[in-house]
C-alpha positions as protocol buffer text, in pm:
chain_id: "A"
residue {
  index: 1
  type: MET
  ca { x: 1568 y: -1621 z: -2081 }
}
residue {
  index: 2
  type: ALA
  ca { x: 1406 y: -1445 z: -1791 }
}
residue {
  index: 3
  type: GLY
  ca { x: 1613 y: -1162 z: -1653 }
}
residue {
  index: 4
  type: THR
  ca { x: 1815 y: -1096 z: -1969 }
}
residue {
  index: 5
  type: LYS
  ca { x: 1801 y: -822 z: -2230 }
}
residue {
  index: 6
  type: GLU
  ca { x: 1699 y: -1076 z: -2491 }
}
residue {
  index: 7
  type: GLY
  ca { x: 1417 y: -1204 z: -2270 }
}
residue {
  index: 8
  type: ALA
  ca { x: 1293 y: -852 z: -2208 }
}
residue {
  index: 9
  type: ALA
  ca { x: 1291 y: -777 z: -2579 }
}
residue {
  index: 10
  type: LYS
  ca { x: 1093 y: -1096 z: -2649 }
}
residue {
  index: 11
  type: ALA
  ca { x: 844 y: -1016 z: -2375 }
}
residue {
  index: 12
  type: LYS
  ca { x: 793 y: -662 z: -2505 }
}
residue {
  index: 13
  type: LYS
  ca { x: 738 y: -793 z: -2857 }
}
residue {
  index: 14
  type: THR
  ca { x: 484 y: -1050 z: -2734 }
}
residue {
  index: 15
  type: ILE
  ca { x: 297 y: -793 z: -2525 }
}
residue {
  index: 16
  type: GLU
  ca { x: 279 y: -550 z: -2816 }
}
residue {
  index: 17
  type: GLU
  ca { x: 145 y: -828 z: -3043 }
}
residue {
  index: 18
  type: ARG
  ca { x: -122 y: -932 z: -2795 }
}
residue {
  index: 19
  type: HIS
  ca { x: -227 y: -597 z: -2651 }
}
residue {
  index: 20
  type: GLY
  ca { x: -125 y: -334 z: -2906 }
}
residue {
  index: 21
  type: GLN
  ca { x: 152 y: -76 z: -2942 }
}
residue {
  index: 22
  type: ASP
  ca { x: 3 y: 154 z: -2679 }
}
residue {
  index: 23
  type: PHE
  ca { x: -23 y: -109 z: -2402 }
}
residue {
  index: 24
  type: PHE
  ca { x: 239 y: 41 z: -2172 }
}
residue {
  index: 25
  type: ALA
  ca { x: 101 y: 393 z: -2223 }
}
residue {
  index: 26
  type: ARG
  ca { x: -249 y: 273 z: -2129 }
}
residue {
  index: 27
  type: ILE
  ca { x: -146 y: 92 z: -1813 }
}
residue {
  index: 28
  type: GLY
  ca { x: 86 y: 376 z: -1716 }
}
residue {
  index: 29
  type: GLY
  ca { x: -193 y: 627 z: -1764 }
}
residue {
  index: 30
  type: ALA
  ca { x: -422 y: 427 z: -1538 }
}
residue {
  index: 31
  type: GLY
  ca { x: -194 y: 478 z: -1238 }
}
residue {
  index: 32
  type: GLY
  ca { x: -319 y: 730 z: -986 }
}
residue {
  index: 33
  type: LYS
  ca { x: -655 y: 786 z: -1155 }
}
residue {
  index: 34
  type: VAL
  ca { x: -872 y: 657 z: -872 }
}
residue {
  index: 35
  type: THR
  ca { x: -904 y: 922 z: -604 }
}
residue {
  index: 36
  type: GLY
  ca { x: -1121 y: 954 z: -300 }
}
residue {
  index: 37
  type: THR
  ca { x: -1137 y: 581 z: -234 }
}
residue {
  index: 38
  type: LYS
  ca { x: -1105 y: 518 z: 135 }
}
residue {
  index: 39
  type: LYS
  ca { x: -922 y: 201 z: 227 }
}
residue {
  index: 40
  type: GLY
  ca { x: -816 y: 41 z: 550 }
}
residue {
  index: 41
  type: PHE
  ca { x: -901 y: 218 z: 873 }
}
residue {
  index: 42
  type: ALA
  ca { x: -983 y: 542 z: 691 }
}
residue {
  index: 43
  type: ALA
  ca { x: -1301 y: 373 z: 570 }
}
residue {
  index: 44
  type: ASN
  ca { x: -1407 y: 268 z: 919 }
}
residue {
  index: 45
  type: PRO
  ca { x: -1278 y: 484 z: 1209 }
}
residue {
  index: 46
  type: LYS
  ca { x: -1480 y: 286 z: 1464 }
}
residue {
  index: 47
  type: ARG
  ca { x: -1296 y: -29 z: 1364 }
}
residue {
  index: 48
  type: ALA
  ca { x: -964 y: 155 z: 1395 }
}
residue {
  index: 49
  type: SER
  ca { x: -1057 y: 266 z: 1746 }
}
residue {
  index: 50
  type: GLU
  ca { x: -1141 y: -90 z: 1847 }
}
residue {
  index: 51
  type: ALA
  ca { x: -811 y: -217 z: 1707 }
}
residue {
  index: 52
  type: GLY
  ca { x: -621 y: 51 z: 1898 }
}
residue {
  index: 53
  type: LYS
  ca { x: -791 y: -45 z: 2222 }
}
residue {
  index: 54
  type: LYS
  ca { x: -704 y: -410 z: 2169 }
}
residue {
  index: 55
  type: GLY
  ca { x: -342 y: -327 z: 2090 }
}
residue {
  index: 56
  type: GLY
  ca { x: -313 y: -101 z: 2392 }
}
residue {
  index: 57
  type: ALA
  ca { x: -459 y: -368 z: 2617 }
}
residue {
  index: 58
  type: ARG
  ca { x: -209 y: -623 z: 2490 }
}
residue {
  index: 59
  type: SER
  ca { x: 84 y: -386 z: 2515 }
}
residue {
  index: 60
  type: ARG
  ca { x: 374 y: -508 z: 2727 }
}
residue {
  index: 61
  type: ARG
  ca { x: 489 y: -160 z: 2818 }
}
residue {
  index: 62
  type: GLY
  ca { x: 452 y: -55 z: 3175 }
}
residue {
  index: 63
  type: VAL
  ca { x: 246 y: 233 z: 3308 }
}
residue {
  index: 64
  type: LYS
  ca { x: 557 y: 454 z: 3345 }
}
residue {
  index: 65
  type: ALA
  ca { x: 648 y: 419 z: 2977 }
}
residue {
  index: 66
  type: LYS
  ca { x: 297 y: 514 z: 2867 }
}
residue {
  index: 67
  type: ALA
  ca { x: 291 y: 815 z: 3099 }
}
residue {
  index: 68
  type: LYS
  ca { x: 630 y: 923 z: 2967 }
}
residue {
  index: 69
  type: GLU
  ca { x: 508 y: 902 z: 2604 }
}
residue {
  index: 70
  type: ILE
  ca { x: 203 y: 1115 z: 2683 }
}
residue {
  index: 71
  type: ALA
  ca { x: 422 y: 1375 z: 2856 }
}
residue {
  index: 72
  type: VAL
  ca { x: 659 y: 1394 z: 2557 }
}
residue {
  index: 73
  type: LYS
  ca { x: 370 y: 1442 z: 2310 }
}
residue {
  index: 74
  type: SER
  ca { x: 226 y: 1732 z: 2512 }
}
């Protein structure tokens, strides 16, 4: 019954039986609570710099295209 209104109603009923009436309120309230956690390159700028250097070295763009990009940014 997955993907039907009847299936959704059964799933909701099962979840409420197993986890309580306030299950959806609890998991909804948990969203966005964690702040200040650095992830990815924000946690390690040195690693980001190294990755950028590697990507730039492997780039297939010519020297003219890179010079043009720098001129546009200025």
